[in-house]
C-alpha positions in Angstrom: 0.0 0.0 0.0 1.4 3.4 -1.0 1.1 6.8 0.7 -2.3 7.2 2.3 -4.3 10.4 2.0 -6.9 11.3 4.6 -10.5 11.9 3.4 -13.6 12.8 5.3 -16.9 11.7 3.8 -20.5 12.0 4.9 -22.7 8.9 4.7 -26.3 8.4 5.8 -27.2 6.3 8.9 -28.2 3.2 6.9 -24.9 3.3 5.0 -23.0 3.6 8.3 -24.9 0.5 9.8 -24.2 -1.5 6.7 -20.5 -0.4 6.7 -20.0 -1.4 10.3 -21.8 -4.7 9.9 -20.0 -5.7 6.7 -16.6 -4.7 8.0 -17.2 -6.9 11.1 -18.4 -9.8 8.9 -15.3 -9.6 6.7 -12.9 -8.9 9.6 -11.5 -5.6 8.0 -11.7 -2.0 9.0 -14.3 0.3 7.7 -11.6 2.3 5.9 -10.3 -0.9 4.2 -13.9 -1.7 3.1 -14.3 1.7 1.6 -10.9 1.4 -0.2 -12.0 -2.0 -1.6 -15.2 -0.4 -2.8 -13.3 2.3 -4.6 -11.0 -0.2 -6.2 -14.1 -2.2 -7.5 -15.5 1.0 -9.0 -12.2 1.5 -10.7 -12.5 -1.9 -12.4 -16.1 -1.3 -13.5 -16.4 -0.2 -17.1 -18.0 3.2 -17.5 -21.2 3.6 -19.5 -21.0 5.5 -22.8 -22.4 9.0 -22.4 -25.8 9.7 -23.8 -25.6 11.0 -27.3 -28.6 13.3 -28.1 -27.8 13.4 -31.8 -27.9 9.6 -32.0 -31.2 9.4 -30.2 -32.6 12.1 -32.5 -31.6 9.9 -35.5 -33.3 6.9 -33.9 -36.5 8.9 -33.3 -36.5 10.0 -36.9 -36.2 6.4 -38.1 -39.0 5.3 -35.8 -41.2 8.2 -36.9 -40.6 7.3 -40.6 -41.4 3.6 -39.9 -44.6 4.5 -38.2 -45.8 6.3 -41.3 -45.3 3.3 -43.6 -48.4 1.7 -44.9 -49.1 -2.0 -44.6 -47.7 -4.1 -47.5 -51.0 -5.9 -48.1 -54.0 -4.0 -49.3 -57.5 -5.1 -49.6 -59.4 -7.6 -47.6 -56.9 -10.3 -46.7 -58.0 -13.0 -44.3 -56.1 -15.7 -42.6 -57.1 -19.1 -43.8 -55.7 -22.0 -41.9 -56.3 -24.4 -44.7 -54.1 -22.4 -47.1 -51.3 -22.4 -44.6 -51.6 -26.2 -44.2 -51.6 -26.7 -48.0 -48.6 -24.5 -48.4 -46.6 -26.4 -45.8 -47.6 -29.8 -47.1 -46.5 -28.7 -50.5 -43.0 -28.3 -49.2 -42.8 -31.8 -47.8 -41.6 -34.4 -50.3 -44.2 -37.0 -50.9 
């Protein structure tokens, strides 16, 4: 461990209870537990920042897709028998 720097932080009562309990469970000091937590945060990849321009592009694509008309026109109806016949036609007989 290198040179230590003293820091004073404020935590809420629930965090203090948790810190005391977990330090006791692990057999380390509260300060060591805080250092370990900081080290873990340092190993966690950061999330990419929000890109408003990219989101605007996505919204534009979604808006254009919502204006598309359905490919089928007229009065199409689902007919189960046609589906069965089409599938049976693919099976070698």
